[in-house]
Backbone as a printed PyTorch tensor [residue, N CA C, xyz], in Angstrom:
tensor([[[162.5830, 113.9680, 109.3850],
         [161.5990, 114.0700, 110.0170],
         [159.3340, 113.2140, 108.6030]],

        [[160.5430, 113.3720, 107.9700],
         [159.0220, 113.2130, 107.1000],
         [159.8510, 111.8390, 106.1410]],

        [[161.0710, 111.4830, 105.4320],
         [161.4730, 110.3330, 104.9340],
         [161.5080, 108.9640, 105.1720]],

        [[160.5880, 107.8730, 104.5250],
         [160.7650, 106.8590, 104.7200],
         [161.1030, 105.6970, 103.6640]],

        [[162.3230, 105.9210, 103.6520],
         [163.7600, 105.1200, 102.6080],
         [163.9910, 103.5860, 102.8740]],

        [[163.3510, 102.7170, 102.5420],
         [164.0920, 101.9950, 102.9150],
         [165.6540, 101.7790, 103.1060]],

        [[166.4020, 101.0480, 104.6450],
         [167.8900, 101.2160, 104.8500],
         [167.8510, 102.9530, 105.3140]],

        [[167.5200, 103.7470, 106.0420],
         [167.4720, 105.2160, 106.0500],
         [168.8830, 104.6270, 107.0540]],

        [[169.9290, 105.6340, 107.2380],
         [171.1920, 106.0100, 107.7320],
         [170.8600, 105.5250, 108.9860]],

        [[169.7780, 106.3040, 109.4830],
         [169.7620, 106.2330, 111.1310],
         [167.8900, 106.2510, 111.2860]],

        [[167.3470, 106.0730, 112.7740],
         [165.9380, 106.4150, 112.4810],
         [165.6770, 107.7230, 112.0030]],

        [[164.1250, 107.7830, 111.8240],
         [163.5540, 108.5000, 111.6180],
         [163.1490, 109.5470, 112.5030]],

        [[163.6520, 111.0080, 113.0320],
         [162.4290, 112.0650, 113.4650],
         [160.4850, 111.5090, 113.4360]],

        [[160.2040, 112.1110, 114.2900],
         [158.3820, 111.7410, 113.8160],
         [157.9220, 113.1840, 114.0180]],

        [[157.2090, 113.7410, 112.8830],
         [156.7860, 115.3080, 113.1080],
         [156.0370, 115.0680, 114.0450]],

        [[154.5970, 114.1720, 114.0420],
         [154.1950, 113.9120, 115.1940],
         [154.2970, 114.3540, 116.9060]],

        [[155.3320, 113.8730, 116.8410],
         [156.0090, 114.2340, 118.2510],
         [156.1230, 115.7980, 118.1410]],

        [[157.0090, 115.8750, 117.0410],
         [156.6690, 117.5110, 117.4150],
         [155.6470, 118.5970, 117.6220]],

        [[154.7950, 117.9620, 116.5650],
         [152.9680, 118.9780, 117.1460],
         [153.0870, 118.7330, 118.1680]],

        [[153.0860, 117.5100, 119.2240],
         [152.4730, 117.3460, 120.1560],
         [153.2660, 118.5360, 121.1430]],

        [[154.3890, 117.9860, 120.9360],
         [155.1410, 118.5870, 122.2500],
         [155.1890, 120.2270, 121.8980]],

        [[155.1070, 120.6320, 120.8070],
         [155.0090, 121.6670, 120.8450],
         [153.5760, 122.6820, 121.3480]],

        [[152.1500, 122.1160, 121.4590],
         [151.1850, 121.8490, 122.0790],
         [151.3660, 122.3380, 122.8600]],

        [[151.7600, 121.8010, 123.6400],
         [152.1730, 121.0380, 125.3000],
         [152.5020, 122.4420, 125.3790]],

        [[153.7820, 122.5450, 124.9630],
         [154.9280, 123.6270, 125.2630],
         [153.7690, 125.4910, 125.6190]],

        [[152.5270, 125.3060, 124.3580],
         [151.8130, 126.7390, 124.3460],
         [151.2090, 126.5050, 125.6640]],

        [[150.6340, 125.5620, 126.6640],
         [149.8680, 125.8380, 127.5080],
         [150.4630, 126.4540, 129.0800]],

        [[152.1550, 125.8420, 129.3340],
         [152.8120, 126.7270, 130.2160],
         [152.9280, 128.5280, 129.5660]],

        [[153.1470, 128.1940, 128.4300],
         [152.8470, 130.4470, 128.1130],
         [151.8920, 130.2670, 128.4410]],

        [[150.5550, 129.3490, 128.1240],
         [148.9240, 130.8160, 128.4340],
         [148.8910, 130.9880, 129.8280]],

        [[149.4030, 129.9890, 130.8100],
         [149.6610, 129.6940, 132.2400],
         [150.3300, 131.3860, 132.3590]],

        [[151.5510, 131.2630, 131.7630],
         [152.5550, 132.3410, 132.1570],
         [151.5580, 134.1750, 131.4510]],

        [[150.9650, 133.8460, 130.6110],
         [150.0040, 134.7300, 130.4230],
         [148.8710, 135.5000, 131.2800]],

        [[148.3060, 134.3680, 131.7130],
         [147.1180, 134.6840, 132.4830],
         [147.9980, 134.8980, 133.2580]],

        [[148.8850, 134.5150, 133.8630],
         [149.3300, 135.0820, 135.2460],
         [149.1810, 136.3920, 135.6200]],

        [[150.1770, 136.8890, 134.5160],
         [150.8890, 138.6660, 134.1670],
         [149.3940, 139.5280, 134.2720]],

        [[148.4730, 138.8960, 133.7430],
         [147.2680, 139.6040, 133.5060],
         [146.4600, 139.8700, 135.1510]],

        [[146.5910, 138.5430, 135.7290],
         [146.1200, 139.1090, 137.2800],
         [146.9830, 139.4910, 137.7410]],

        [[148.5450, 139.5210, 137.9530],
         [148.7630, 140.2680, 139.0820],
         [149.5170, 141.9630, 138.2520]],

        [[148.7300, 142.4640, 136.6470],
         [148.4110, 143.3400, 136.2890],
         [146.9440, 143.9890, 137.1680]],

        [[146.3660, 143.5000, 136.8380],
         [144.7070, 144.0340, 137.5330],
         [144.8170, 144.4260, 138.7810]],

        [[145.4390, 143.2230, 139.4150],
         [145.6360, 143.1820, 141.2300],
         [146.0440, 144.1620, 141.5420]],

        [[147.5160, 144.2360, 141.1320],
         [147.8990, 145.7330, 141.7780],
         [147.5900, 146.8620, 140.6910]],

        [[146.4750, 147.1770, 140.6510],
         [146.0720, 148.2090, 139.0450],
         [146.0110, 149.8920, 140.9590]],

        [[145.1000, 149.2180, 141.9090],
         [145.3490, 150.7170, 142.2860],
         [146.5150, 150.9960, 142.7660]],

        [[148.0950, 149.9930, 142.6570],
         [149.4950, 151.7830, 143.2730],
         [149.4340, 152.1120, 141.5490]],

        [[148.7460, 152.1530, 140.5050],
         [149.1100, 152.4890, 138.9300],
         [147.4830, 153.2240, 139.5030]],

        [[146.3780, 153.5790, 140.1190],
         [145.5250, 154.0660, 139.2610],
         [145.7110, 155.9980, 139.8590]],

        [[146.6800, 155.9800, 140.8720],
         [146.8490, 157.7160, 140.6410],
         [147.4530, 158.3140, 139.3830]],

        [[149.1090, 156.9500, 139.1630],
         [149.4470, 157.9750, 137.2670],
         [148.8080, 157.8910, 136.6460]],

        [[147.7970, 157.1110, 136.8460],
         [146.7900, 157.1400, 135.4100],
         [146.3450, 157.9570, 135.2560]],

        [[145.7480, 158.4300, 136.6510],
         [144.3140, 159.7100, 136.2320],
         [145.3060, 161.1710, 136.1770]],

        [[146.7850, 160.9110, 137.4180],
         [147.4710, 161.9340, 136.7540],
         [147.9720, 162.2870, 135.3260]],

        [[147.7660, 161.1840, 134.2640],
         [148.3770, 161.1820, 133.2460],
         [147.0600, 161.7330, 132.1030]],

        [[146.0460, 161.5910, 132.7440],
         [144.9000, 161.9470, 132.0190],
         [144.9840, 163.4480, 132.1920]],

        [[145.0280, 164.0520, 133.6080],
         [144.4210, 164.9890, 133.8470],
         [145.4210, 165.7340, 132.9120]],

        [[146.2330, 165.5950, 133.1050],
         [147.3700, 166.6160, 132.2680],
         [147.5130, 166.3490, 130.7670]],

        [[146.9920, 165.3440, 130.4200],
         [146.3820, 165.8120, 128.5710],
         [146.4640, 163.9160, 127.8910]],

        [[146.4430, 163.4540, 128.7130],
         [147.1180, 161.9100, 127.8750],
         [145.9690, 160.8610, 128.3710]],

        [[145.5350, 160.6310, 126.6500],
         [144.5700, 160.1180, 125.9060],
         [144.8090, 158.5340, 126.1670]],

        [[142.8940, 157.6130, 125.8080],
         [143.7260, 156.4250, 126.1450],
         [144.7350, 155.3220, 125.3870]],

        [[144.5700, 156.5220, 123.9310],
         [145.5400, 155.4570, 123.3750],
         [146.7630, 155.5880, 123.6230]],

        [[147.0900, 156.4890, 124.0140],
         [148.5480, 156.4040, 124.5090],
         [148.7820, 156.0370, 125.5320]],

        [[147.6350, 155.7480, 126.7420],
         [148.0080, 154.6470, 128.0410],
         [147.8970, 153.2440, 127.2430]],

        [[147.2370, 152.8460, 126.2260],
         [147.4750, 151.2780, 126.2560],
         [148.2810, 151.6200, 125.1100]],

        [[149.2240, 152.2110, 124.4860],
         [150.5000, 152.1440, 123.4090],
         [151.4990, 151.6110, 124.8840]],

        [[151.2560, 152.5130, 126.2060],
         [152.2120, 152.7330, 127.2480],
         [152.1050, 151.0350, 127.2410]],

        [[150.9550, 151.0480, 128.6280],
         [150.6930, 149.3160, 129.0560],
         [151.3970, 148.0050, 127.5800]],

        [[151.5570, 148.3480, 126.5320],
         [151.2430, 147.2520, 125.9310],
         [153.1410, 147.1490, 125.5420]],

        [[153.8850, 148.5010, 125.6000],
         [155.0800, 148.4610, 125.7420],
         [155.7620, 147.5850, 126.9350]],

        [[154.9450, 147.8600, 128.4390],
         [155.9250, 147.3480, 128.8110],
         [155.3800, 146.1590, 128.9150]],

        [[154.4980, 145.4160, 128.5720],
         [154.2410, 144.0240, 128.5840],
         [155.1600, 143.5580, 127.3920]],

        [[155.6740, 143.9320, 126.7160],
         [156.4290, 143.7170, 125.5880],
         [157.8300, 143.3770, 125.4740]],

        [[157.9770, 144.5040, 126.9950],
         [159.4300, 144.7460, 127.1170],
         [159.5070, 143.5010, 128.1390]],

        [[158.3670, 143.6430, 128.7870],
         [158.6010, 142.3700, 130.1280],
         [158.6270, 140.9200, 129.4830]],

        [[158.0010, 141.0640, 128.5430],
         [158.1630, 139.5320, 127.8110],
         [159.2420, 139.1070, 126.6490]],

        [[160.1090, 140.1750, 126.5020],
         [161.4340, 140.1190, 125.9120],
         [161.8970, 140.2060, 126.8160]],

        [[162.1200, 140.3250, 128.0610],
         [163.7910, 139.9890, 129.1710],
         [163.0770, 139.3980, 129.7230]],

        [[162.1220, 138.5360, 129.8340],
         [161.9630, 137.0790, 130.1800],
         [162.6180, 135.7140, 128.9710]],

        [[162.1410, 136.7230, 127.7660],
         [162.8450, 135.4150, 126.3670],
         [164.5500, 135.6420, 127.3780]],

        [[164.6220, 136.6750, 127.1330],
         [166.6500, 136.3690, 127.4540],
         [166.5430, 135.6660, 128.5520]],

        [[165.9220, 135.6670, 129.5120],
         [165.9840, 134.7160, 130.6990],
         [165.8000, 133.6190, 130.1800]],

        [[165.3860, 132.2930, 129.3970],
         [164.9140, 131.6520, 129.1960],
         [165.8720, 130.6900, 128.5150]],

        [[166.3560, 131.9880, 127.5780],
         [167.6210, 131.7260, 126.4580],
         [168.1510, 130.7440, 127.5880]],

        [[169.0670, 131.4610, 129.5680],
         [170.6930, 131.5920, 129.8440],
         [169.8770, 130.2140, 130.6800]],

        [[168.3560, 130.1950, 131.0130],
         [168.0100, 129.1410, 131.4130],
         [168.4670, 127.1360, 130.4050]],

        [[167.9150, 127.7400, 128.9340],
         [167.9430, 126.6920, 128.4500],
         [169.4970, 125.9980, 128.2600]],

        [[170.5640, 127.4990, 127.7580],
         [171.8230, 127.1060, 128.1960],
         [172.4460, 126.0550, 129.2090]],

        [[171.9590, 126.7570, 130.3290],
         [172.4900, 125.8120, 131.7500],
         [171.8810, 124.5770, 131.8690]],

        [[170.4810, 124.2700, 131.2760],
         [169.8110, 123.1550, 131.4890],
         [169.6540, 122.1670, 130.1800]],

        [[171.2150, 122.0930, 129.0130],
         [170.9000, 121.3890, 127.8010],
         [171.3200, 120.4370, 128.3170]],

        [[172.3470, 121.0500, 128.7240],
         [173.5080, 119.2410, 128.7860],
         [172.6450, 117.9100, 129.7140]],

        [[172.0100, 118.7580, 130.7900],
         [170.9200, 117.8470, 131.6220],
         [169.5870, 117.0320, 130.3900]],

        [[168.9730, 117.9260, 129.6300],
         [168.0520, 117.2300, 128.9180],
         [168.7260, 116.6000, 127.3930]],

        [[170.1740, 117.0860, 126.9610],
         [170.3430, 116.4510, 126.2420],
         [171.3710, 114.5750, 126.7450]],

        [[171.1790, 114.7460, 127.8300],
         [171.3910, 113.0090, 128.0240],
         [170.2900, 112.7470, 129.1620]],

        [[169.1520, 113.3860, 128.9950],
         [167.7460, 112.4030, 129.2540],
         [167.1520, 112.1620, 127.9520]],

        [[167.4830, 112.6980, 127.3020],
         [166.6190, 112.3340, 125.3480],
         [167.5920, 111.8020, 124.9250]],

        [[168.7530, 112.3950, 125.3750],
         [170.2380, 111.4220, 124.2940],
         [169.8150, 112.1600, 123.0010]],

        [[170.3550, 112.9430, 123.0110],
         [170.1200, 114.1070, 121.9730],
         [171.4080, 115.0550, 121.9550]],

        [[171.7630, 116.0180, 120.8940],
         [172.7960, 116.8140, 120.9860],
         [172.6600, 117.8050, 120.6870]],

        [[171.4310, 118.3500, 121.5240],
         [171.1660, 120.2910, 120.7550],
         [172.5730, 121.3970, 121.1400]],

        [[171.9570, 121.8900, 120.5210],
         [172.9990, 123.3540, 120.8890],
         [172.2350, 124.3810, 120.6290]],

        [[172.6660, 125.2350, 121.8820],
         [172.2040, 126.8440, 121.6220],
         [172.3100, 127.3300, 120.4440]],

        [[172.9090, 126.7820, 120.1950],
         [173.2650, 128.0060, 118.7430],
         [172.5880, 127.5310, 117.5750]],

        [[171.8570, 126.4400, 117.9080],
         [170.4910, 126.2680, 116.6250],
         [169.5470, 127.1700, 116.7800]],

        [[169.3040, 127.5620, 117.9390],
         [168.4240, 128.9180, 118.4340],
         [168.3790, 130.1610, 117.7430]],

        [[169.3610, 130.1180, 117.8920],
         [169.9420, 131.6980, 117.2680],
         [170.4970, 131.3840, 115.4900]],

        [[169.8990, 130.9520, 115.2120],
         [169.8390, 130.6940, 113.5920],
         [169.5870, 132.0560, 113.3910]],

        [[169.4240, 132.9520, 112.0570],
         [168.1520, 133.7880, 111.4440],
         [166.7990, 133.3230, 111.8300]],

        [[166.6420, 132.1750, 110.9970],
         [165.2440, 131.7100, 111.1580],
         [164.4650, 131.6340, 112.1990]],

        [[165.3610, 131.1350, 113.5650],
         [164.8960, 130.3380, 114.7950],
         [164.3920, 131.9460, 115.2400]],

        [[165.9090, 132.3980, 115.3870],
         [165.8060, 133.8880, 116.2720],
         [164.7720, 134.1020, 115.7570]],

        [[163.8140, 134.8830, 114.2210],
         [163.1150, 135.4770, 113.9050],
         [161.6070, 135.2930, 115.1120]],

        [[161.9010, 133.7570, 114.6580],
         [160.6790, 132.4810, 115.3150],
         [160.1900, 132.8360, 117.2170]],

        [[161.5030, 133.4460, 117.8400],
         [161.4480, 133.6020, 119.2540],
         [161.4740, 135.1710, 119.2270]],

        [[161.9100, 135.9730, 118.6960],
         [160.9990, 137.5310, 118.6150],
         [159.8060, 137.6100, 118.5410]],

        [[159.8590, 136.2830, 117.0920],
         [158.0040, 137.2340, 117.1300],
         [156.9640, 136.6320, 118.2140]],

        [[157.5950, 134.9090, 119.1270],
         [156.7160, 135.3020, 119.7810],
         [156.7840, 135.5340, 121.1970]],

        [[157.8950, 136.4590, 121.2950],
         [158.1060, 137.3470, 122.6610],
         [157.2340, 138.7160, 122.5590]],

        [[157.2860, 138.9730, 120.5890],
         [155.8650, 140.0430, 120.8870],
         [155.1130, 139.7280, 120.7460]],

        [[154.5450, 138.1990, 120.3670],
         [152.6190, 138.4520, 120.5510],
         [152.7840, 137.6640, 122.1420]],

        [[153.7380, 137.2910, 122.9810],
         [153.2800, 136.5350, 124.0600],
         [152.9010, 138.4080, 124.7580]],

        [[153.9620, 139.3860, 124.5070],
         [153.9220, 140.4150, 125.4070],
         [152.4180, 141.3010, 124.9570]],

        [[152.4130, 140.9980, 123.3420],
         [150.6540, 141.6370, 123.2890],
         [149.7920, 140.7170, 124.1440]],

        [[149.5950, 139.3360, 123.8600],
         [148.3960, 139.2640, 124.3730],
         [148.2880, 139.6990, 125.5740]],

        [[149.8540, 139.6020, 127.2540],
         [149.5710, 138.8120, 128.1840],
         [149.5060, 140.5930, 128.3460]],

        [[149.7690, 141.6050, 127.9080],
         [149.5780, 143.3150, 127.9760],
         [148.0050, 143.7890, 127.7860]],

        [[147.2380, 142.6960, 126.5500],
         [145.6700, 143.1660, 126.0270],
         [145.1180, 143.9930, 127.5060]],

        [[144.0560, 142.9510, 128.1230],
         [143.5070, 142.8310, 129.2830],
         [144.1870, 144.3620, 130.2780]],

        [[144.8870, 144.5160, 130.5250],
         [145.6010, 145.6120, 131.1930],
         [145.6640, 146.5780, 130.6460]],

        [[145.8610, 146.6830, 129.8600],
         [146.3480, 147.8790, 129.0900],
         [144.3560, 148.5280, 128.6850]],

        [[143.7170, 147.2740, 128.3170],
         [142.4180, 147.9550, 128.3940],
         [141.5850, 148.6760, 129.0840]],

        [[141.9790, 147.9230, 130.3320],
         [141.1920, 147.7440, 131.4820],
         [141.8220, 149.4630, 132.6850]],

        [[143.3900, 148.8160, 132.9710],
         [144.1460, 150.1960, 133.6650],
         [143.8480, 151.8440, 132.7770]],

        [[143.6060, 151.4830, 131.5320],
         [143.4060, 152.8530, 130.8040],
         [142.0760, 153.7910, 130.8730]],

        [[140.8570, 152.7690, 131.4910],
         [139.7010, 153.0800, 131.2010],
         [138.9600, 153.7550, 132.3440]],

        [[140.3590, 153.5970, 133.8720],
         [140.0070, 154.3520, 135.1130],
         [139.3910, 155.8080, 134.7970]],

        [[139.0890, 156.3000, 135.6300],
         [138.7930, 157.5950, 134.8620],
         [139.3560, 158.3070, 136.1000]],

        [[139.6390, 159.8330, 135.5520],
         [140.7950, 160.5220, 136.6040],
         [140.0990, 161.1930, 137.4580]],

        [[139.2290, 162.0920, 137.6360],
         [138.3210, 162.2490, 138.6140],
         [137.8310, 161.6660, 139.8540]],

        [[137.4800, 160.5630, 139.2430],
         [137.3640, 159.3040, 140.9720],
         [138.2440, 158.8940, 141.1440]],

        [[139.0260, 158.9490, 140.4890],
         [140.7830, 158.0490, 141.4380],
         [141.2710, 159.5210, 141.7470]],

        [[141.3360, 160.3450, 141.7760],
         [142.2910, 161.5410, 141.9520],
         [141.0320, 162.2100, 143.8360]],

        [[139.8830, 161.7370, 144.0430],
         [139.2550, 161.7480, 144.6090],
         [138.7770, 160.5080, 145.3860]],

        [[139.6320, 159.6530, 144.8980],
         [139.7960, 158.4950, 146.3110],
         [138.4930, 157.6370, 146.1420]],

        [[138.4450, 158.0670, 145.1100],
         [136.7410, 157.1020, 144.8180],
         [137.0500, 155.8370, 143.5720]],

        [[138.4310, 155.5080, 143.7170],
         [138.6090, 154.9710, 142.5780],
         [137.9420, 153.2900, 143.2410]],

        [[137.9340, 151.8760, 142.3480],
         [136.9400, 151.2140, 143.1050],
         [138.0960, 149.4510, 142.1310]],

        [[138.6150, 150.1960, 141.3930],
         [139.7060, 148.8880, 140.3270],
         [139.2310, 147.7280, 140.9360]],

        [[139.6160, 147.4740, 141.7480],
         [140.2460, 145.9580, 142.0010],
         [138.3460, 145.4430, 142.5550]],

        [[137.7110, 146.0100, 142.4970],
         [136.1930, 145.0850, 142.7890],
         [135.5420, 144.5060, 141.2000]],

        [[135.9680, 145.7580, 140.4070],
         [135.6050, 146.0270, 139.0440],
         [136.2700, 144.7530, 138.7930]],

        [[137.4980, 143.8950, 138.4910],
         [138.7620, 143.2810, 138.1690],
         [137.8900, 142.0560, 137.8770]],

        [[137.8120, 142.0430, 139.8220],
         [137.5650, 140.7690, 140.5120],
         [136.9140, 139.6520, 139.6370]],

        [[136.2450, 140.1290, 139.4750],
         [135.1110, 139.0420, 138.2910],
         [136.1080, 138.3010, 137.1820]],

        [[136.8080, 139.3660, 136.6840],
         [137.9060, 138.9670, 135.2770],
         [138.6070, 137.8860, 136.3290]],

        [[139.4800, 138.2270, 136.8160],
         [140.7590, 137.3870, 137.7900],
         [140.1240, 136.2400, 138.4960]],

        [[139.2210, 135.6870, 138.5170],
         [138.8100, 134.6560, 139.0420],
         [138.2280, 133.3100, 137.8410]],

        [[137.5810, 134.5150, 136.8420],
         [137.4410, 133.6880, 135.8240],
         [138.2000, 132.7190, 135.2990]],

        [[140.4100, 133.8490, 135.0120],
         [140.9350, 133.4040, 135.1260],
         [142.0880, 132.6200, 135.6170]],

        [[141.5670, 132.5280, 137.1500],
         [142.2040, 131.8470, 137.9810],
         [141.5350, 130.5920, 137.7050]],

        [[140.3640, 130.1720, 137.7700],
         [139.5300, 129.3860, 137.2560],
         [140.0130, 128.6660, 135.9120]],

        [[140.4550, 129.3580, 135.2240],
         [140.8160, 128.9450, 133.6700],
         [142.0660, 128.1500, 133.5950]],

        [[143.1550, 128.5090, 134.9930],
         [144.1440, 128.3870, 134.9750],
         [144.4170, 126.8210, 135.3240]],

        [[143.2920, 126.3700, 136.2420],
         [143.9220, 124.8520, 137.6350],
         [143.2130, 123.3760, 136.1840]],

        [[142.2490, 123.6650, 135.5780],
         [142.4640, 122.3530, 134.1940],
         [143.1860, 122.2190, 133.1120]],

        [[144.5820, 123.5130, 133.0090],
         [145.5420, 123.6930, 132.2390],
         [146.5190, 123.1670, 133.3250]],

        [[146.8840, 123.2980, 134.2840],
         [147.7870, 123.3550, 135.0090],
         [147.1270, 121.5820, 135.7870]],

        [[146.6170, 121.4420, 136.1000],
         [145.9990, 119.9400, 136.6640],
         [146.8380, 118.8000, 135.1820]],

        [[145.7230, 119.0060, 134.0110],
         [146.6270, 118.5550, 132.9710],
         [147.9400, 118.1800, 132.9230]],

        [[149.0250, 119.2260, 132.8630],
         [149.9660, 119.6030, 132.4960],
         [150.9140, 118.4770, 133.4710]],

        [[150.1040, 118.4770, 134.9530],
         [150.8010, 117.5490, 135.7700],
         [151.1260, 116.5330, 135.8870]],

        [[149.3020, 115.9230, 135.1000],
         [149.1880, 113.9900, 135.1000],
         [149.9580, 113.7360, 133.6000]],

        [[150.1150, 114.3300, 132.8700],
         [150.8280, 114.7350, 131.6980],
         [152.1290, 114.2860, 132.0220]],

        [[152.6430, 115.0960, 133.0730],
         [154.1430, 115.2360, 133.2510],
         [154.3540, 113.7780, 134.1530]],

        [[153.5010, 114.0260, 134.8440],
         [153.8040, 112.2300, 135.6720],
         [153.7280, 110.7150, 134.8600]],

        [[152.8880, 110.9050, 134.1740],
         [152.5690, 110.2420, 133.0670],
         [153.6210, 109.3570, 131.8070]],

        [[154.2180, 110.5930, 131.4600],
         [155.2720, 110.9830, 130.5050],
         [156.5790, 110.3920, 131.2450]],

        [[157.2020, 110.9010, 132.5580],
         [158.1560, 110.1170, 133.8220],
         [157.8590, 109.0850, 134.2900]],

        [[156.5960, 108.3360, 134.4730],
         [156.0690, 107.1670, 134.5620],
         [157.0270, 105.9500, 132.8740]],

        [[156.1260, 106.5190, 131.7350],
         [156.5300, 106.0610, 130.8520],
         [158.2210, 105.3360, 130.5710]],

        [[158.6660, 106.8000, 130.9350],
         [159.8140, 107.2020, 130.7160],
         [160.8540, 105.6950, 131.3100]],

        [[160.2850, 105.4850, 132.7490],
         [160.9230, 105.0840, 133.9230],
         [160.6010, 103.5860, 133.4110]],

        [[159.7330, 103.4870, 132.5530],
         [159.4750, 101.6720, 132.0590],
         [160.1910, 101.4850, 130.9350]],

        [[160.5150, 102.4790, 130.1840],
         [160.9480, 101.4150, 128.9890],
         [162.4750, 101.3860, 129.3840]],

        [[163.1570, 102.5700, 130.6030],
         [164.0730, 101.9880, 130.5620],
         [164.8310, 100.7700, 131.3080]],

        [[163.8290, 100.5010, 131.7910],
         [163.6880, 100.4530, 133.1840],
         [163.3830,  97.6050, 133.3110]],

        [[162.0500,  98.2700, 132.0010],
         [161.7100,  97.1900, 131.5960],
         [162.2550,  95.7790, 131.7100]],

        [[161.9820,  94.7360, 131.9400],
         [162.5850,  93.3770, 131.8860],
         [162.3930,  92.9170, 129.9970]],

        [[163.1180,  92.7180, 129.4750],
         [163.0110,  92.7420, 127.8490],
         [163.0020,  90.6880, 127.5270]],

        [[164.0680,  90.3490, 128.9080],
         [163.3190,  88.9760, 128.6240],
         [165.0290,  88.4450, 128.0060]],

        [[165.9180,  89.9050, 127.6470],
         [167.3300,  89.2170, 127.0120],
         [168.2280,  90.1830, 127.0690]],

        [[169.6720,  90.1340, 127.3250],
         [170.7290,  90.7650, 127.4690],
         [170.3730,  91.5560, 126.7260]],

        [[170.0710,  93.2740, 126.3630],
         [170.5610,  93.4440, 124.6510],
         [172.0110,  93.8780, 124.3420]],

        [[172.4500,  93.7290, 125.6130],
         [174.2220,  94.0940, 124.9560],
         [174.5440,  92.7630, 124.5090]],

        [[173.9030,  91.3750, 124.5110],
         [174.5160,  90.5720, 123.6320],
         [174.0800,  89.9580, 122.8250]],

        [[173.1190,  91.0480, 122.4780],
         [172.4210,  90.5420, 121.0850],
         [172.3140,  91.5470, 119.6720]],

        [[172.5560,  90.4340, 117.9270],
         [172.8890,  90.7430, 117.3630],
         [172.2410,  91.7250, 116.0480]],

        [[171.0560,  92.6530, 116.0120],
         [170.2530,  92.6250, 114.5890],
         [170.2670,  92.7220, 113.7490]],

        [[170.6370,  91.7480, 113.0750],
         [171.0830,  92.0930, 110.8360],
         [169.5550,  92.0300, 110.4270]],

        [[169.3510,  93.0390, 109.6010],
         [168.1150,  92.8000, 108.6820],
         [168.8740,  91.9310, 107.0830]],

        [[167.8550,  90.7880, 107.1050],
         [168.2410,  90.1840, 105.8660],
         [166.9470,  90.6140, 105.1000]],

        [[166.2340,  91.2630, 105.3210],
         [165.2160,  91.0690, 103.7910],
         [165.6980,  92.1230, 102.6850]],

        [[165.5350,  91.8200, 101.8370],
         [165.9700,  92.3490, 100.5510],
         [167.0940,  91.8170, 100.1730]],

        [[167.8250,  91.4400, 100.7740],
         [169.5520,  91.1580, 100.7370],
         [169.6840,  89.8260, 100.2440]],

        [[171.7850,  89.6670,  99.1710],
         [171.5030,  88.1200,  98.8740],
         [171.5600,  87.0590, 100.3800]],

        [[171.4250,  87.5290, 102.0220],
         [171.6480,  86.6480, 102.3120],
         [170.4910,  85.8400, 102.6040]],

        [[169.0670,  86.0580, 101.8000],
         [167.6500,  85.4910, 101.9130],
         [167.5300,  84.4920, 100.9100]],

        [[168.4070,  84.2830, 100.1410],
         [168.5930,  83.2980,  99.5350],
         [169.4160,  81.6790,  99.7830]],

        [[170.6020,  82.7570, 100.9740],
         [171.5930,  80.9010, 101.6880],
         [171.5810,  81.6850, 103.1450]],

        [[169.8380,  81.9220, 103.0720],
         [169.6820,  81.5330, 105.3700],
         [170.3610,  81.0530, 105.4100]],

        [[169.9380,  79.8370, 105.6170],
         [170.4330,  78.4580, 106.4220],
         [172.3430,  78.5560, 106.3250]],

        [[172.7060,  78.8890, 105.1260],
         [174.0960,  78.5100, 105.2150],
         [174.6490,  79.7470, 105.6570]],

        [[173.8320,  80.9030, 105.8680],
         [174.3290,  81.3000, 106.8170],
         [174.2200,  81.5880, 108.1980]],

        [[173.2010,  81.4110, 108.5210],
         [172.9620,  80.9200, 110.1460],
         [173.9590,  79.9230, 110.2370]],

        [[173.9370,  78.9100, 109.5930],
         [174.8550,  77.7500, 109.6560],
         [176.6530,  78.4420, 110.1940]],

        [[177.2160,  79.1060, 109.5080],
         [178.3170,  79.8200, 109.0610],
         [178.2470,  80.6190, 110.5660]],

        [[177.4430,  81.6030, 111.5300],
         [177.6210,  82.0790, 111.9700],
         [177.4850,  81.0670, 113.1970]]])
């Protein structure tokens, strides 16, 4: 990634591209987190009675927060396992598209596996933060009396979260279309010559430089 020596055995990778692609990957993850928050709060009325009964029998807010965090983290880790299966099934297609030879084994190496687990835990905590605080704040008396109005309370927050998704989604769609258009151009552009009939021989800083014309004549 960082080597810039003369006569490298093969072209180097570019760390800038890795950083850019990693940053792009964060946006779909952010959209998923927002979706999880929206779905959790939108269906809060289904869990209101459960929360009310738990509070009546002695559960405090901290215990409920831990429960909802645990649920979010469990779902996140299950999604992580599902994503690894999707990577395994789509890796051949990606390698063909990107001209790479990546393997799922690379993701299962200790340092990468630890990173993936930490990513799953952090994603679970972030996605469960607002639902945990919101759901655990229900007042049991109002819930059990049928005076629950949680949907209205969470409406503004959900609208804000949904609105935040639109610019992210639009930006990703535009970026994807541009990337595919550029890829198509790179593969199909008319270079003005037949690549398969041309050999490139680097002669700079080689003995050929001193006898270039003779070498050219011999060829």
